[in-house]
Every structure is written in structure tokens, then in C-alpha cells.
N, C-alpha and C positions, 0 to 999 in steps of 0.2 A: 016058391023058390025052394030048391033043395039045399041040403047042407053043403054040397060041392059047389054050387053056384055062388054061395055066400063066402065060403072059405077060400076058394081059389084066388079071387082078387085080393083078399086080405093077405094071403100068403105071398103073392107076387109083390105087393107093396112092402111087406116086411122084409123080403129078400133084397129088394132094391134099396130100401132104407138102410139095412145092415151093411150092405156093400159100400154104399156112398158114405155112411157115417165112419166106417173103418178107414176108407180112403182119406177122409178129412182128418182123422186122428193121426194117420201116418204122415200127412203132409204138413201139419202145423208143428212149430218148434217146441212149444211148451203147452201143456194141458192145464188150462185154467178153467174154472167153472163156467165163466161167461163164454169162453170159446167153445166149450163142450155144448152149451145150450144153443149157440148160434149154429154150430155144426149139425146138431140134431134137427134144427129147423130147416136148414139148407138141404139136408139129406131128405127130409120129408117132401119138400117142394120138388126136388130132383126125382124122387120116387114117383110122385104124381105125374110129372112130366114124362118120365120114361114109360109109365104104363099107358098114358094117353097116346104117346107116339107109337108104341107097339100096337095098340088097338087100331089106330088110324091106318097103319101100314097093312095090318092083317085083314082089313075089310076090303082091300082092293081086289 
């Protein structure tokens, strides 16, 4: 595996995670540590789902 094949999926997941985590922080009313942790976890799951969906569609 080359560096690009390893870094591209990581970069894509990081971009999805950052966008979803930012959206979570904008939509909640108060930023508490527990809410931040839950938002980070939810954003990680969303990033994995978004990457899987994009890969499923692009293979058609």
C-alpha cells in the first residue's frame, strides 16, 4: 500500500467527522463535556456511514 492509499481514507473520514462535529456543536444549545463527547462519537459513526455510502455508490 502506498502512502496515498492509506492517507486518502483517513483524510476523508477526518473531513466528514469535522463537518458533522461542527454541525452538532452548532445545533446544541449548551456545550457541556458530555454533550461534546456524545457529539464526537455520533460524528464518528456518521463519518463511517458517509464513507461507506459513498463507496457503495461509486462502485456502480
